C-alpha positions in Angstrom: 0.0 0.0 0.0 1.1 3.6 -0.6 0.4 6.9 0.9 0.4 10.4 -0.6 3.7 12.2 -0.3 3.8 15.1 -2.8 1.3 17.4 -4.4 1.7 19.2 -7.7 -1.0 21.8 -8.6 -0.6 22.7 -12.2 -3.1 24.6 -14.3 -6.2 26.0 -12.8 -9.0 27.4 -15.0 -11.7 29.7 -13.5 -15.0 29.3 -15.4 -16.9 31.4 -12.9 -15.9 33.0 -9.6 -17.5 32.5 -6.2 -17.4 36.3 -5.6 -20.3 38.3 -7.0 -17.9 41.2 -7.6 -14.2 41.0 -8.1 -11.9 38.0 -8.1 -11.5 34.9 -6.0 -8.4 34.5 -3.8 -7.8 30.7 -3.7 -6.0 29.1 -0.7 -5.1 25.4 -0.2 -5.1 23.5 3.1 -3.5 20.1 3.7 -3.5 19.3 7.4 -1.8 22.3 9.1 -0.3 23.5 5.9 -2.1 26.5 4.5 -0.8 28.0 1.2 -1.8 30.7 -1.3 -2.8 29.3 -4.8 -3.6 32.6 -6.5 -6.2 35.2 -7.5 -8.6 34.3 -10.2 -11.1 36.2 -12.4 -13.7 34.5 -14.7 -12.0 32.9 -17.7 -8.5 33.0 -16.2 -6.3 30.0 -16.9 -3.2 30.1 -14.7 -0.3 27.7 -14.5 0.1 28.0 -10.7 3.2 25.6 -10.5 2.7 24.7 -6.9 4.7 21.8 -5.5 4.3 20.8 -1.9 5.2 17.8 0.3 2.3 16.1 2.0 2.8 15.4 5.7 2.3 11.8 6.8 -1.3 11.1 7.7 -2.7 13.9 5.6 -5.2 12.6 3.0 -7.2 15.6 1.9 -6.7 18.9 0.1 -9.2 21.6 0.8 -9.5 24.6 -1.5 -11.0 27.8 -0.1 -11.9 31.2 -1.5 -10.1 33.2 1.2 -10.8 33.7 4.0 -13.2 30.8 4.7 -15.5 29.8 1.8 -14.8 26.1 1.3 -15.1 25.4 -2.4 -13.9 21.7 -2.5 -12.2 19.0 -0.7 -10.2 16.4 -2.6 -9.2 12.9 -1.5 -5.4 12.7 -2.0 -5.3 8.9 -1.8 -7.5 8.6 -5.0 -5.8 8.1 -8.3 -2.2 8.7 -7.1 0.7 8.9 -9.6 -1.5 10.0 -12.5 -2.4 13.4 -13.8 -5.9 14.3 -12.7 -8.3 17.0 -13.8 -10.9 17.7 -11.1 -13.8 20.1 -11.1 -15.0 22.5 -8.5 -18.7 23.2 -8.5 -19.6 25.1 -5.3 -22.4 27.7 -5.3 -21.3 30.1 -8.1 -17.7 28.9 -8.3 -16.7 26.8 -11.3 -13.0 25.7 -11.7 -11.0 23.0 -13.4 -7.9 22.0 -11.4 -5.1 19.9 -12.9 -3.1 18.1 -10.2 -1.0 15.1 -9.5 -0.3 13.3 -6.2 2.9 11.4 -6.0 2.8 8.3 -3.7 5.4 6.8 -1.5 5.3 3.2 -0.3 4.3 2.6 3.4 
């Protein structure tokens, strides 16, 4: 069995923002690790190029519209070691997120 050890967030496309006016400020949370992803307006496609180690025992990535609007939570143990394209559909927010979780043997 393997566990998640490294996260790569690649391209993020904003199809619609959560905010009624202005942009969304996306933040990621993995366990106690909170990190900025970027500021997005509708129709933005940004190569965020974020690479982060995943602390042992952490199995979820939560993406927020800062400060506290949870947009999505992703299971990091699903489909490890392959490129993934996942969608965020929360209230008004619509995003496509390209990511990869690299595994490590237990």
